[in-house]
KENU-643548 format. One line per field, with one value per residue (C-alpha): x, y, z; residue number from 1; residue in three letters; chain. Coordinates in Angstrom, 3 decimals, padded with zeros to 6 digits, always signed. Layout:
c1: (X	...);
c2: (Y	...);
c3: (Z	...);
seq: (NUM	...);
type: (ALA	...);
mol: (A	...);
END
This chain:
c1: (-028.855	-028.916	-027.624	-024.502	-024.753	-023.630	-020.104	-019.465	-020.855	-018.370	-015.637	-016.690	-016.647	-013.064	-011.770	-013.557	-011.760	-008.376	-009.302	-010.142	-006.941	-004.935	-006.734	-008.909	-011.952	-014.874	-018.506	-020.876	-020.070	-022.783	-021.907	-024.225	-023.797	-024.357	-023.772	-021.614	-024.342	-025.657	-022.086	-021.764	-025.057	-023.987	-020.534	-021.909	-023.985	-020.809	-021.474	-025.108	-028.169	-030.269	-029.217	-031.162	-031.794	-029.193	-027.608	-024.050	-024.811	-025.951	-022.714	-020.649	-022.610	-022.172	-018.330	-017.972	-019.885	-017.952	-014.662	-015.423	-016.765	-013.500	-011.427	-010.034	-011.107	-012.928	-014.548	-013.806	-015.545	-017.435	-017.636	-019.277	-018.721	-021.943	-022.878	-023.439	-020.853	-022.213	-019.961	-020.699	-019.220	-019.143	-021.109	-018.863	-015.508	-013.280	-013.006	-009.583	-010.999	-013.838	-011.447	-009.099	-012.041	-013.368	-010.003	-009.605	-013.140	-012.418	-009.386	-011.522	-014.245	-011.596	-010.254	-013.815	-014.552	-011.163	-009.766	-010.317	-011.383	-014.292	-015.492	-017.981	-019.608	-023.212	-023.049	-026.768	-025.983	-027.907	-031.106	-030.142	-029.341	-032.713	-034.634	-032.673	-033.513	-037.219	-037.308	-035.532	-037.891	-040.856	-039.193	-038.878	-042.570	-043.507	-041.029	-040.044	-037.087	-035.090	-035.299	-034.235	-031.531	-030.145	-029.870	-028.191	-025.615	-024.799	-024.560	-022.249	-019.880	-019.254	-019.541	-015.808	-016.280	-016.588	-014.438	-012.712	-012.434	-015.935	-017.163	-014.590	-015.581	-018.248	-020.013	-022.218	-018.919	-017.586	-018.056	-016.462	-013.734	-013.917	-011.059	-008.103	-007.050	-004.085	-006.264	-008.537	-005.562	-004.274	-007.734	-007.679	-004.093	-004.753	-001.993	+001.240	+004.455	+006.179	+009.155	+009.199	+006.524	+006.784	+005.707	+002.690	+000.037	+001.666	+002.045	-001.271	-003.625	-006.721	-009.077	-006.905	-007.030	-010.760	-011.327	-009.144	-011.097	-014.393	-013.071	-011.948	-015.267	-017.157	-014.871	-015.514	-019.273	-018.992	-016.959	-019.698	-022.262	-020.068	-021.199	-019.307	-017.293	-014.185	-013.431	-015.639	-014.242	-017.582	-018.943	-021.817	-022.919	-022.756	-024.911	-027.503	-027.957	-027.673	-028.464	-031.995	-033.016	-036.419	-037.125	-036.501	-033.322	-031.955	-032.813	-031.111	-027.979	-028.070	-028.372	-025.292	-023.322	-024.251	-023.174	-019.912	-019.073	-019.862	-017.437	-014.723	-012.848	-012.498	-010.702	-008.607	-007.417	-007.401	-003.719	-004.067	-007.400	-006.371	-002.919	-004.448	-006.959	-004.172	-001.765	-004.359	-005.514	-001.891	-001.155	-004.489	-004.092	-000.347	-000.204	-003.622	-006.167	-004.365	-004.167	-001.261	-003.280	-004.534	-001.051	-000.756	-004.236	-003.786	-000.407	-002.055	-004.829	-002.573	-000.004	-002.790	-003.873	-000.335	+000.635	+001.277	+000.026	+002.373	+001.890	-000.321	+000.251	-001.134	-002.592	-002.722	+001.007	+002.133	-000.099	+000.856	+004.558	+004.515	+002.754	+005.276	+008.100	+006.698	+006.237	+009.814	+011.346	+009.543	+010.333	+014.070	+014.111	+014.924	+013.358	+014.120	+017.235	+019.743	+018.713	+018.399	+021.806	+023.567	+025.619	+027.520	+026.361	+027.468	+025.557	+022.442	+022.445	+022.806	+020.603	+018.206	+017.254	+014.680	+012.002	+008.994	+006.861	+005.856	+002.298	+001.357	+002.740	+000.828	-002.445	-001.669	-001.072	-004.231	-006.165	-004.666	-003.387	-004.671	-002.862	-001.058	+000.318	+000.963	+003.207	+004.711	+005.904	+006.659	+007.711	+011.431	+014.431	+015.336	+011.772	+011.796	+015.102	+013.996	+010.708	+012.490	+010.208	+010.753	+008.936	+008.190	+007.118	+006.016	+008.600	+006.827	+008.828	+008.309	+005.069	+006.426	+006.710	+010.346	+011.915	+012.231	+013.976	+015.023	+015.640	+013.847	+012.682	+011.204	+009.390	+007.978	+007.032	+005.138	+003.293	+002.318	+001.229	-001.051	-002.606	-003.056	-006.706	-006.758	-004.774	-007.651	-007.496	-008.507	-011.532	-013.196	-016.316	-014.969	-018.036	-021.676	-022.402	-019.209	-019.188	-022.593	-024.154	-025.220	-022.364	-020.603	-016.863	-014.693	-010.929	-008.427	-005.599	-002.716	-000.279	+001.900	-000.237	-002.663	-006.304	-007.122	-009.037	-011.410	-012.422	-012.696	-015.003	-017.260	-017.418	-018.218	-021.088	-022.629	-022.119	-023.920	-026.848	-027.110	-026.372	-028.489	-026.222	-022.624	-019.821	-016.197	-013.053	-009.716	-006.770	-003.202	-002.579	+001.054	+002.281	-000.245	-003.344	-006.584	-010.238	-012.218	-015.992	-018.997	-022.040	-024.474	-023.449	-019.602	-016.366	-014.144	-010.635	-009.354	-006.279	-006.309	-004.110	-003.246	-003.602	-006.163	-004.956	-006.474);
c2: (-050.396	-049.650	-051.151	-049.529	-046.669	-046.997	-045.580	-048.211	-050.974	-049.906	-050.123	-053.489	-054.696	-053.360	-054.895	-058.195	-058.312	-057.826	-060.581	-062.944	-062.135	-063.172	-066.410	-065.866	-068.106	-066.595	-066.806	-064.341	-061.000	-058.514	-055.075	-052.918	-049.241	-048.228	-045.144	-045.401	-046.095	-048.956	-050.201	-050.284	-052.071	-054.814	-055.088	-055.507	-058.393	-060.104	-058.959	-060.096	-057.832	-059.845	-061.700	-062.913	-059.951	-059.602	-056.797	-057.398	-056.501	-053.091	-052.845	-053.591	-051.014	-048.341	-049.015	-048.810	-045.586	-043.875	-045.193	-043.634	-040.362	-039.989	-040.695	-043.888	-046.276	-046.563	-049.530	-049.554	-052.772	-055.901	-059.138	-062.374	-065.994	-066.742	-067.799	-065.311	-063.342	-060.086	-057.153	-053.548	-050.407	-047.212	-044.248	-041.235	-043.021	-041.716	-043.573	-044.941	-046.226	-048.020	-049.591	-050.780	-052.222	-054.098	-055.594	-056.641	-058.206	-060.346	-061.679	-062.638	-064.123	-066.336	-067.496	-068.246	-070.426	-072.281	-072.753	-076.193	-074.932	-073.084	-076.093	-077.323	-073.898	-073.145	-070.770	-069.901	-068.445	-065.136	-067.131	-069.313	-066.330	-064.752	-067.938	-068.214	-064.651	-065.218	-068.319	-066.627	-063.601	-066.085	-067.587	-064.142	-063.422	-066.727	-067.201	-063.623	-061.481	-061.811	-065.568	-066.015	-063.421	-064.740	-068.210	-066.692	-065.088	-068.449	-070.093	-067.316	-067.755	-071.312	-071.047	-071.754	-075.322	-077.006	-079.396	-077.609	-080.880	-082.100	-080.695	-082.874	-086.145	-088.525	-089.199	-091.886	-093.847	-093.543	-096.510	-098.268	-100.598	-104.093	-104.965	-106.772	-110.291	-108.694	-106.180	-109.086	-111.024	-107.962	-107.491	-110.989	-110.838	-110.465	-112.524	-111.001	-111.842	-114.843	-116.694	-119.289	-121.887	-122.879	-119.361	-119.248	-119.938	-117.295	-114.511	-115.270	-116.940	-118.161	-115.749	-112.789	-113.819	-114.257	-110.915	-109.174	-110.907	-109.770	-106.158	-106.053	-107.451	-104.767	-102.104	-103.338	-103.266	-099.781	-098.474	-099.858	-097.681	-094.640	-091.523	-090.440	-093.620	-091.660	-087.906	-085.648	-082.271	-080.866	-079.838	-077.845	-080.763	-083.052	-080.674	-080.422	-084.181	-085.028	-081.900	-081.715	-078.675	-077.298	-077.567	-073.910	-073.979	-076.817	-074.973	-071.738	-073.700	-075.359	-071.992	-070.628	-073.783	-073.681	-070.061	-070.783	-073.475	-071.065	-068.409	-070.945	-070.958	-067.261	-067.625	-070.421	-068.524	-064.837	-064.145	-066.127	-064.662	-061.055	-061.621	-063.106	-060.267	-057.667	-059.556	-059.255	-055.689	-054.673	-056.335	-055.267	-051.652	-051.169	-053.207	-052.423	-050.198	-047.307	-043.981	-041.721	-039.017	-041.625	-042.863	-040.687	-041.352	-045.031	-045.044	-043.187	-045.779	-048.782	-047.520	-047.351	-050.868	-052.388	-050.315	-052.284	-050.845	-051.187	-054.678	-055.953	-058.312	-057.009	-059.928	-058.040	-057.194	-060.659	-062.454	-060.386	-060.446	-064.240	-064.686	-062.462	-064.300	-067.669	-066.528	-065.147	-068.332	-070.584	-068.401	-068.491	-072.121	-071.229	-074.393	-078.202	-080.030	-078.118	-074.848	-076.074	-077.639	-074.644	-072.992	-070.469	-066.939	-065.808	-068.636	-068.069	-064.318	-064.899	-068.016	-067.916	-071.052	-069.044	-071.778	-069.512	-071.672	-068.848	-068.237	-071.768	-072.271	-069.388	-070.706	-074.036	-072.612	-070.577	-073.877	-076.186	-074.400	-072.639	-070.096	-072.652	-074.736	-071.533	-070.091	-073.446	-074.207	-070.809	-068.532	-069.066	-067.600	-065.532	-064.030	-063.389	-061.406	-059.544	-058.481	-057.726	-059.580	-059.913	-060.930	-058.434	-058.435	-055.916	-054.473	-054.809	-051.868	-049.376	-050.731	-050.515	-053.015	-054.133	-056.325	-059.870	-061.836	-061.689	-065.445	-067.165	-070.174	-068.149	-065.822	-068.623	-070.681	-067.805	-067.092	-070.614	-070.881	-067.892	-069.340	-072.908	-073.320	-069.469	-069.423	-071.112	-074.333	-077.788	-078.875	-082.361	-084.023	-087.002	-088.400	-087.493	-089.525	-088.945	-090.920	-092.292	-089.057	-087.426	-084.881	-083.660	-084.190	-082.196	-082.588	-079.963	-081.197	-079.284	-077.785	-076.016	-073.247	-073.402	-072.313	-068.899	-069.830	-066.947	-067.851	-071.506	-070.658	-068.518	-071.047	-073.871	-071.773	-071.384	-075.040	-075.975	-073.817	-075.815	-079.278	-078.555	-080.806	-080.166	-079.765	-080.585	-080.086	-082.169	-079.850	-079.047	-076.159	-075.243	-078.715	-080.625	-082.568	-080.892	-081.113	-077.895	-078.389	-076.203	-077.645	-074.820	-072.708	-072.714	-073.628	-076.299	-077.427	-080.866	-082.982	-085.766	-088.823	-088.241	-085.603	-085.852	-087.142	-087.784);
c3: (-122.492	-126.207	-129.386	-130.556	-133.035	-136.712	-136.211	-133.523	-135.758	-138.362	-135.752	-134.651	-138.275	-138.573	-135.378	-136.125	-139.457	-137.824	-135.302	-138.097	-139.853	-136.695	-136.460	-133.346	-133.047	-131.108	-130.415	-132.212	-130.619	-129.417	-127.967	-126.039	-125.083	-121.433	-119.235	-116.157	-113.747	-115.898	-116.235	-112.404	-111.994	-114.486	-112.950	-109.367	-110.778	-112.079	-115.636	-115.916	-116.317	-113.790	-110.562	-107.508	-105.026	-102.319	-100.369	-101.458	-105.073	-103.720	-101.666	-104.806	-106.771	-104.074	-103.872	-107.623	-107.975	-105.186	-106.541	-109.838	-108.304	-106.339	-109.459	-108.032	-110.818	-114.107	-115.726	-119.556	-120.570	-119.337	-121.253	-120.200	-121.167	-123.108	-126.655	-128.221	-126.199	-124.684	-123.964	-122.728	-124.019	-121.937	-123.333	-123.853	-124.338	-127.098	-130.339	-129.482	-126.122	-127.924	-130.431	-127.619	-125.663	-128.730	-129.508	-125.837	-125.875	-129.002	-127.112	-124.207	-126.438	-128.129	-124.735	-123.457	-126.569	-126.749	-123.249	-121.868	-118.410	-119.874	-121.888	-119.260	-118.495	-119.402	-122.320	-121.736	-118.320	-118.927	-119.157	-116.123	-113.936	-114.830	-113.973	-110.704	-109.875	-110.566	-108.229	-105.416	-105.620	-105.318	-102.275	-100.753	-101.385	-099.729	-096.983	-096.204	-097.433	-094.114	-094.060	-097.675	-097.699	-094.390	-095.916	-098.995	-096.647	-095.262	-098.709	-100.005	-097.066	-098.049	-101.912	-102.201	-100.842	-104.248	-106.243	-109.181	-111.032	-110.581	-113.885	-115.675	-114.055	-115.389	-112.119	-113.715	-114.436	-110.886	-108.718	-105.863	-107.401	-105.890	-103.573	-105.166	-103.994	-102.355	-100.478	-099.360	-098.176	-096.292	-094.643	-093.346	-092.023	-088.349	-086.905	-085.586	-087.350	-085.721	-086.981	-084.261	-084.470	-080.863	-079.721	-082.017	-079.303	-077.066	-079.693	-081.559	-079.023	-080.721	-078.844	-080.010	-083.640	-083.416	-081.840	-084.486	-087.327	-085.757	-085.380	-089.026	-090.198	-088.182	-089.688	-093.271	-092.630	-091.128	-094.098	-096.466	-094.518	-094.167	-096.095	-098.050	-098.633	-099.313	-098.635	-100.813	-101.805	-103.138	-099.779	-101.281	-103.454	-100.377	-098.289	-101.094	-101.049	-097.375	-095.251	-093.635	-095.791	-096.768	-100.488	-101.058	-099.077	-101.099	-104.245	-103.119	-102.094	-105.503	-107.168	-105.244	-106.137	-109.839	-110.191	-108.211	-110.768	-113.565	-112.225	-111.246	-114.631	-114.526	-111.171	-112.472	-115.617	-114.514	-115.458	-118.652	-119.796	-119.122	-120.584	-123.755	-124.204	-123.537	-125.961	-128.795	-128.134	-128.058	-131.466	-133.155	-132.041	-132.711	-135.933	-137.541	-135.976	-134.357	-136.132	-135.718	-133.853	-131.350	-130.246	-127.152	-125.889	-126.520	-124.613	-121.716	-121.287	-121.727	-119.257	-116.617	-117.482	-117.109	-114.127	-110.868	-107.563	-104.576	-103.040	-105.790	-108.743	-111.930	-113.906	-117.156	-116.957	-115.930	-118.465	-121.549	-120.785	-120.282	-123.742	-125.305	-123.771	-124.753	-128.360	-128.497	-126.997	-129.395	-132.374	-131.353	-130.178	-126.651	-125.277	-125.062	-123.663	-125.849	-124.401	-120.891	-120.925	-122.476	-119.808	-121.963	-121.584	-125.054	-126.659	-124.699	-125.398	-129.184	-129.427	-132.297	-134.310	-136.316	-135.782	-136.036	-133.739	-131.331	-132.582	-132.622	-129.177	-127.552	-129.218	-127.767	-124.304	-124.446	-125.126	-122.526	-119.478	-116.334	-114.178	-112.004	-114.814	-116.923	-114.195	-113.257	-116.734	-118.328	-115.418	-115.904	-114.084	-117.119	-117.314	-113.559	-113.766	-116.952	-115.292	-111.913	-109.746	-105.935	-102.803	-100.134	-096.469	-093.908	-091.539	-088.168	-086.667	-089.429	-090.847	-094.323	-097.054	-097.751	-100.330	-098.797	-101.474	-105.145	-105.170	-108.112	-106.318	-103.434	-105.913	-108.042	-104.911	-103.440	-106.619	-107.114	-103.432	-103.852	-107.036	-106.013	-105.016	-105.174	-101.884	-099.964	-097.920	-099.220	-097.377	-097.580	-096.185	-094.237	-092.324	-092.129	-089.006	-086.938	-083.788	-084.821	-083.575	-086.863	-086.695	-089.844	-089.897	-092.339	-093.081	-093.940	-096.224	-094.665	-097.183	-094.752	-093.751	-090.756	-091.037	-089.908	-086.729	-086.786	-090.324	-089.375	-086.437	-088.604	-091.336	-088.878	-087.401	-090.897	-091.751	-088.503	-089.507	-092.768	-091.249	-088.094	-086.026	-084.598	-087.254	-086.782	-088.859	-088.539	-089.001	-087.883	-085.530	-084.556	-086.006	-083.849	-085.056	-083.832	-084.221	-084.163	-083.297	-083.136	-081.403	-082.049	-079.033	-078.530	-080.323	-078.845	-079.964	-078.926	-079.709	-082.289	-082.493	-086.044	-088.871	-091.620	-094.941	-098.240);
seq: (1	2	3	4	5	6	7	8	9	10	11	12	13	14	15	16	17	18	19	20	21	22	23	24	25	26	27	28	29	30	31	32	33	34	35	36	37	38	39	40	41	42	43	44	45	46	47	48	49	50	51	52	53	54	55	56	57	58	59	60	61	62	63	64	65	66	67	68	69	70	71	72	73	74	75	76	77	78	79	80	81	82	83	84	85	86	87	88	89	90	91	92	93	94	95	96	97	98	99	100	101	102	103	104	105	106	107	108	109	110	111	112	113	114	115	116	117	118	119	120	121	122	123	124	125	126	127	128	129	130	131	132	133	134	135	136	137	138	139	140	141	142	143	144	145	146	147	148	149	150	151	152	153	154	155	156	157	158	159	160	161	162	163	164	165	166	167	168	169	170	171	172	173	174	175	176	177	178	179	180	181	182	183	184	185	186	187	188	189	190	191	192	193	194	195	196	197	198	199	200	201	202	203	204	205	206	207	208	209	210	211	212	213	214	215	216	217	218	219	220	221	222	223	224	225	226	227	228	229	230	231	232	233	234	235	236	237	238	239	240	241	242	243	244	245	246	247	248	249	250	251	252	253	254	255	256	257	258	259	260	261	262	263	264	265	266	267	268	269	270	271	272	273	274	275	276	277	278	279	280	281	282	283	284	285	286	287	288	289	290	291	292	293	294	295	296	297	298	299	300	301	302	303	304	305	306	307	308	309	310	311	312	313	314	315	316	317	318	319	320	321	322	323	324	325	326	327	328	329	330	331	332	333	334	335	336	337	338	339	340	341	342	343	344	345	346	347	348	349	350	351	352	353	354	355	356	357	358	359	360	361	362	363	364	365	366	367	368	369	370	371	372	373	374	375	376	377	378	379	380	381	382	383	384	385	386	387	388	389	390	391	392	393	394	395	396	397	398	399	400	401	402	403	404	405	406	407	408	409	410	411	412	413	414	415	416	417	418	419	420	421	422	423	424	425	426	427	428	429	430	431	432	433	434	435	436	437	438	439	440	441	442	443	444	445	446	447	448	449	450	451	452	453	454	455	456	457	458	459	460	461	462	463	464	465	466	467	468	469	470	471	472	473	474	475	476	477	478	479	480	481	482	483	484	485	486	487	488	489	490	491	492	493	494	495	496	497	498	499	500	501	502);
type: (MET	ALA	MET	ILE	PRO	PRO	TYR	LEU	ARG	GLU	LEU	GLN	ALA	GLU	ILE	GLN	GLY	TYR	ALA	ASP	GLY	TYR	GLY	LEU	GLN	TYR	PHE	PRO	GLN	ILE	PHE	GLU	LEU	VAL	ASN	TYR	ARG	GLN	MET	CYS	GLU	ILE	ALA	SER	TYR	GLY	GLY	PHE	PRO	VAL	ARG	TYR	PRO	HIS	TRP	ARG	PHE	GLY	MET	GLU	TYR	ASP	HIS	MET	ILE	LYS	SER	HIS	THR	TYR	GLY	LEU	SER	LYS	ILE	TYR	GLU	LEU	VAL	ILE	ASN	THR	ASP	PRO	CYS	TYR	ALA	TYR	LEU	LEU	GLU	GLY	ASN	SER	GLN	VAL	ASP	GLN	LYS	LEU	VAL	MET	ALA	HIS	VAL	TYR	GLY	HIS	ASN	ASP	PHE	PHE	ARG	ASN	ASN	HIS	TYR	PHE	SER	ARG	THR	ASP	ARG	ARG	MET	ILE	ASP	VAL	MET	ALA	ASN	ASN	ALA	ALA	ARG	VAL	ARG	ARG	TYR	MET	ASP	ARG	PHE	GLY	VAL	ASN	ASN	VAL	GLU	GLY	PHE	ILE	ASP	ILE	CYS	LEU	SER	ILE	ASP	ASN	LEU	ILE	ASP	PRO	TRP	SER	PRO	PHE	ARG	ASP	THR	ARG	ALA	ARG	SER	GLU	ALA	PRO	PRO	THR	PRO	ALA	GLN	LEU	LEU	ASP	GLN	ASP	ARG	VAL	ARG	LEU	ASN	ASN	GLU	ARG	ALA	TYR	LEU	GLU	ASP	TYR	ILE	ASN	PRO	PRO	GLU	PHE	VAL	GLU	SER	GLN	ARG	GLN	ARG	GLN	LYS	GLU	LYS	ARG	GLU	ALA	ASP	LYS	ARG	LYS	VAL	PRO	SER	GLN	PRO	GLU	ARG	ASP	VAL	LEU	GLY	PHE	LEU	MET	GLN	HIS	ALA	PRO	LEU	GLU	GLY	TRP	GLU	ALA	ASP	VAL	LEU	GLY	THR	ILE	ARG	GLU	GLU	ALA	TYR	TYR	PHE	LEU	PRO	GLN	MET	GLN	THR	LYS	ILE	MET	ASN	GLU	GLY	TRP	ALA	SER	TYR	TRP	HIS	SER	ARG	ILE	MET	THR	GLU	LYS	ALA	LEU	ARG	ASP	ASP	GLU	LEU	ILE	ASP	TYR	ALA	ASP	VAL	VAL	SER	GLY	VAL	PHE	ALA	SER	ALA	PRO	GLY	GLN	LEU	ASN	PRO	TYR	LYS	LEU	GLY	VAL	GLU	LEU	TYR	ARG	ASP	ILE	GLU	ARG	ARG	TRP	ASP	GLN	GLY	LYS	PHE	GLY	SER	ALA	TRP	ASP	ASN	CYS	ASP	ARG	LEU	ASP	GLU	ARG	VAL	ASN	TRP	ASP	LYS	LYS	LEU	GLY	LEU	GLY	LYS	ALA	LYS	ILE	PHE	GLU	VAL	ARG	ARG	LEU	TYR	ASN	ASP	VAL	THR	PHE	ILE	ASP	GLU	PHE	PHE	THR	MET	ASP	PHE	CYS	ARG	GLU	GLN	LYS	TYR	PHE	THR	PHE	THR	GLU	ASN	ARG	ARG	SER	GLY	ARG	LEU	GLU	ILE	GLU	SER	ARG	GLU	PHE	GLU	GLN	ILE	LYS	GLY	LYS	LEU	LEU	SER	ALA	LEU	THR	ASN	PHE	GLY	GLN	PRO	PHE	ILE	TYR	VAL	VAL	ASP	SER	ASN	TYR	LEU	ASN	ARG	GLY	GLU	LEU	LEU	LEU	GLY	HIS	ARG	HIS	GLU	GLY	SER	ASP	LEU	LYS	LEU	ASP	TYR	ALA	ARG	ASP	THR	LEU	ARG	ASN	LEU	GLU	ARG	VAL	TRP	ARG	ARG	PRO	VAL	SER	ILE	LEU	THR	ILE	VAL	ASP	ASP	LYS	PRO	LYS	ARG	ILE	ARG	PHE	ASP	GLY	SER	GLU	ILE	GLY	ILE	SER	ASP	GLU	PRO	GLU	ALA	PHE	ARG	VAL);
mol: (A	A	A	A	A	A	A	A	A	A	A	A	A	A	A	A	A	A	A	A	A	A	A	A	A	A	A	A	A	A	A	A	A	A	A	A	A	A	A	A	A	A	A	A	A	A	A	A	A	A	A	A	A	A	A	A	A	A	A	A	A	A	A	A	A	A	A	A	A	A	A	A	A	A	A	A	A	A	A	A	A	A	A	A	A	A	A	A	A	A	A	A	A	A	A	A	A	A	A	A	A	A	A	A	A	A	A	A	A	A	A	A	A	A	A	A	A	A	A	A	A	A	A	A	A	A	A	A	A	A	A	A	A	A	A	A	A	A	A	A	A	A	A	A	A	A	A	A	A	A	A	A	A	A	A	A	A	A	A	A	A	A	A	A	A	A	A	A	A	A	A	A	A	A	A	A	A	A	A	A	A	A	A	A	A	A	A	A	A	A	A	A	A	A	A	A	A	A	A	A	A	A	A	A	A	A	A	A	A	A	A	A	A	A	A	A	A	A	A	A	A	A	A	A	A	A	A	A	A	A	A	A	A	A	A	A	A	A	A	A	A	A	A	A	A	A	A	A	A	A	A	A	A	A	A	A	A	A	A	A	A	A	A	A	A	A	A	A	A	A	A	A	A	A	A	A	A	A	A	A	A	A	A	A	A	A	A	A	A	A	A	A	A	A	A	A	A	A	A	A	A	A	A	A	A	A	A	A	A	A	A	A	A	A	A	A	A	A	A	A	A	A	A	A	A	A	A	A	A	A	A	A	A	A	A	A	A	A	A	A	A	A	A	A	A	A	A	A	A	A	A	A	A	A	A	A	A	A	A	A	A	A	A	A	A	A	A	A	A	A	A	A	A	A	A	A	A	A	A	A	A	A	A	A	A	A	A	A	A	A	A	A	A	A	A	A	A	A	A	A	A	A	A	A	A	A	A	A	A	A	A	A	A	A	A	A	A	A	A	A	A	A	A	A	A	A	A	A	A	A	A	A	A	A	A	A	A	A	A	A	A	A	A	A	A	A	A	A	A	A	A	A	A	A	A	A	A	A	A	A	A	A	A	A	A	A	A	A	A	A	A	A	A	A	A	A	A	A	A	A	A	A	A	A	A	A	A	A	A	A	A	A	A	A	A	A	A	A	A	A	A	A);
END
């Protein structure tokens, strides 16, 4: 890696001036120049120069190098969420490419600094990653490469079992609320309803009432001892605190968890982040930085960025078009009850209140939303039709993809379903001493889609290796409550009286 040469420093000063003029607010920006092999090395590490040693980084590097060699892909830039913000430029790119990348990076930088979901991330993550790598290397020297790398494999297979909202909770302020008088009264209500006093001894015999009171008392005492006291979504955090791990294992698990939380906002805002960066590189280039003789090269690159491959959603294209649509709607006043209640086509087509609120609105959206709320609020029927979105499915006879529906509700529902929790199941820790046998019980909050049983089996196997006792999960399979259990040797599936609910 090398500092950028003088001509690129001049370009950076030019692009930064344009970014300032548009009102972007960003961390100090540092660019470094790398060749393509170095770019692939950094990309395989998730944008960081140093990570803990693991075979998957080598696999990612090999994939990127081969993909570039065969002409299947090209990495133009890398930017990471740190203060100062580091970004990498590719050696040998044309001047128009470098200007485009710089403008794109300043958009990302502004998003990192201002979006609410990035507000709790560690901006010194380069140093943290380097320290993590040094500790893991020491563990490998002491306990063996195979042992440590094998445990990292297990941790990486469950690194999605975290709570996305945990960074925004003050855990010190969380406590068990004392029961209300109504709850206490309900706890002590053990008699069966009886409207006829002469039947009281028959319906509620004294020995029955006493036994019920005793059962409720025992249940309350058991609930007090139950760990966790309520379903816990941060499975990795729970395992760190309660699993019988060696010191180095707990540290490695904590490292994987810490890095998972760092990368989480990038998953939560992929469409918004790329759309915001694309919006600003588009405006900066077409309104300010682009020379006449660079137009064709610029258009060629951008057409590749915004192109959609068959069967794939392009976050750059969806994000930038939504920002443009929001800006246009708020400039023209196409929002609020008057717009929603207007059912005359001629009025809607010619609607323009000339409010000029678009720029302020997109800056507000950039600050407050994530992908789910972004799509839920601003992906409208008009936008869907203008952009010609549709859902598709595979024809089992021909093996080809075919249009399934052009209905707005189905399209939006499918998009939101894929984005909610990143399309992954909601998993909770329910009990760490299930049936008083030290078994770990998890719960799957069923949202209409069953677990993939092969994934569930492999995940339970890895959780059992961390917990060192049998692990079960409550779920629904084919509309029936089930418990899937792995005891260290085999998987079992049994019926349950009721489904898990949070």
